[in-house]
N, C-alpha and C positions, 0 to 999 in steps of 0.2 A: 505494501500501501504507500501512497505515498499522497502526505498529510503537508498543506499548503497553509498560511498564515496571508490575509488577502482584506484588501479595500473592494469598491467595485464604486465610485466617481469620490465624493462625501461620506460616506456611508463609515459603520465603526466599524473596528477592524472583529475578520470572522475569519472559521477554520475552514477547509475546504480542502473535501480530498480527488485528486489528480486522477481523473479519467482520458486517459489517452487526451487529444484539446478541447479537451473540459474539465471545467473547476468545479465539481461540486459541492452545495453548500453543507457542511454538515454543524453547524453551530451552537444547533438544539439540543445535537446526542453531545458533543466536543464541550460545547464553550469553546468560549475566547483565548486557548492557550492550550497550545499543545507541546510545553513542557509540560502540564500537570499534568497531560493523557499520562506521559511515555510509563509510568509504575504499572499502568491500567491498559495496555495496548493488549497483552494476550488473552486476557480477561474480553476486553472489548472489542476485539481484533471485525469479526464477526458482526456488531453492533453497528459498528463505523463503515465497516464495507458494505451494508444491504440502507444507509441514513441517503435516503433520495430528497434531497432540497433542493431550490435554484439551482441551475446552472448555468451557467458562463463563461461565453470563450478565452478560453488564458487568454492570449490576444489582450482579450478589451478590461482587464482587472487589475490593480496595482499588486506585483503580488510584495512582504516583507522579510526577513530577518523569520524562519519556520520555528526557531529558535530565541524568543526573544528577550529571556531574561535571563540565560545560564551565571550560575554560581560562579563559577573559573573558565578560561578558555584559557588551554597549556600547547604549547606548539615544541617538536622536537624540530632540533638545527640538524643543520647535512646527512641524515637518515637514508642518501636513494646516495649507492656508492659511485656512478660516474660525478654526484654532484660534486659530494665529496673532494674526488680527485681531482673535477671543476675552480674546486673552491682553496686543493694544495696549491696547483698550480698559480694561485696569486695567493699566497704568502700565507692562506687561514691552516692550520695544522685540523688532521682531524679527530673526530673528542676518541677518546680512550674507551669512552661510554657514553650510556642514551647521554642528551644534554636536551636540558629541559629549558624555557623560558614563560615568560606569561604575556601575554597580547590582554590588558585592560578590555574588560565589558565595554568598554564603551563606548569601541570601536567599532561596535558591532554595524553593520548598517545592512540593507536590502540586497536581496541577486541583478540588482539592473541600477541601484544606487550611484549618485553621483562620488567620484572618490576626488576629495581632498588634494592637491599638490601642495604643501607645505611650505613659504614666503619662506621658509629658513632656510630652507636645502632644493639644490637642484639633484639629487643624489635619488625618486624613487623610482623603485624598483619591482618588481612580481613576483609571486611564484605560486603557482597551482599547487593545489591538495588536497586529499585529500580526505572527509571533514569525518568526524566518530562521534558519533552523541551519546554519551549515557544516560541507561536507561531507569536504574535504577539504584540507593547507599549500596554501595562496600567500597571493602578495606581486605587487603590481604588475599586479595583472588590470588587461585591460580593462574597458571595457560591455561589448564585444560577446560576451569573455569568460567575465561575468561571473555569469549563470545556472550558467552548466557549475561552479563555486563551491558550490552550492545542492544539501543536500542532503536537505533539507522544510522546510514549515510548521509550526506550531501557532500557540495560543489564548495570547497573552499581557497582562498585566493589570498595569500600571509603579504598585503601588499607593507614592505619594509624601506626608512629612511636610512640608507648605508651610511652614510657620515655620523646619524646621530649613533646606531648601534653601532655599528663598528670602531668610533672614532672616542663619539664625545657619551657614548654613554653603553660603556663595554658589558653590564650585564643583560643588556638586549632590550630590556622592558619599555621605557623610551623608544627608541626606532621600529620600534614593533606595535607603539600603542596610540599612535594619532588619528585623531578620530575619523573616523567612515574607514579607517582603512581595513576595517575585518568585514566584509560581506560572505555571506553565506547563504547560504540554498541552492537552485530557487523551492526545492523543498526538503520535508528528510522524506530518504526514501528506507522501507521501516527494514529492518536484516532481514528478514525471512524472505525477501525481493532479491537478496544480492548474495548469490552462488558462495562467492572466494572472492571476498576486496583485495587480494592479493593479486587480482587478476581482471584488473579495470585501464583500461586506454587513457589514460589522461593528454589534456593538449589545450594552449595558449596561445592566440594568435592576438598580434600587435597592430591594430589598424588591418586586420586580416592576414598580416605576413605571421606565418608560423614560428613562435622563441624557443614552445615542448613539444614536445609527440614522445611519450613516456608510459612506463608499464609498471603497476604498482608494486611487483614483483622484483622490483631493483633494492624493494625496502633491505637498511642494512640489523634495522633491530625489528619486527612484523607489529602488525596491532597490537597482539597477544603478549609481549613480551612487552609494548608499554606503558598497558595495564596494569602488568606483571607491578614494574620500577614505581609508578607512577602511586600503585593505593600501597606499597611498602610503605609510602612515607604517606599519603594522605587522604584519607575515607572521600572516595567521587560523588560524586548526588549526580541525581536527575537531571536531564539537560545540561551539565557539564560538553564540554567543546575539547575535542581533543583534534589539533593538526597534525599529521606524520609525516610530513615531510612532504619536500617538492624535487622535482625530477632535476634531469640537468636541463640549459641553456636559460636561468637568470641572466640578467643585463648588465649587474656590476663587471662581470670579465670580463667587456665585449665595449662597455663605459656607454652602454647603449637604453642609458635612463630614461622612466615616462616622462610627454610633456603636456602639456593641457591644451589640448583636444583629442590624442589620442582615448581607442575606444580599444578597452581585454575584453577579450572574452575566453572562458578558463570552459574549460568541459571533460564531463568527467563520464565515462563507458556506464548507460544504461541511468546515469542518477541527476542531467541536465545542465544547465547551461548558465552560468553565472555573465550578465555584459555590462560594463561599469567604465561609463565614459574619467576620464582626469582633465578633473576644472581650479582655476582658479580660486585660493584664499581670500 
């Protein structure tokens, strides 16, 4: 099932089920929060699948971030082999362990939202990533149980301000957390619809020019290892977001930073596409 948050014209926020190129309003059954549904998805899946509210063409609705208020947005750095090699050629050593940082949740953006190029930097970069959404409270999760705590998957773009990330703020938090730099969506695809999250094609274009194209099987630490590591340290909660790393092809090694007017499209096989225009602050 694919679940979205949306508006029609000036309506209040609604929750819809994506059926092909239509969005079926299931707000009467689901309420207005996808996040609140997550712990109940297994029990309420049939009810949500059968709900039959008003239907709208996807092209005519405003899609919102499917998870509106996650407690945490965690991201792993240099987790694709060829990307790590790309970074090493640029003088950045490959971490010996999983390398985690926060994107502050205030950076979240809609799947088609404008992304602001900050006045303080000319080094705005893109990173196509597979996003994982946690479905239930969990701590000390074993690798064998890791799949059971995942509610679903979505597309993310981990926009990064490279000079603030690499020089001004070595913890990564500031360079990863500028407002609007966390578009997610376009909807939540529930885990039962993704046969193998480590066999998905990711593709990113800038103004139609392909910059990234890779499979999620190039991860150094797979999704289940990531959940084991994180829950060794902290309790993950329903709606928490995990960005699982970006493949080769980021802009930094070639100095191909984003400019005002650029349009970035980020797609993952079976999960949908984000479309974000870069605008001036």
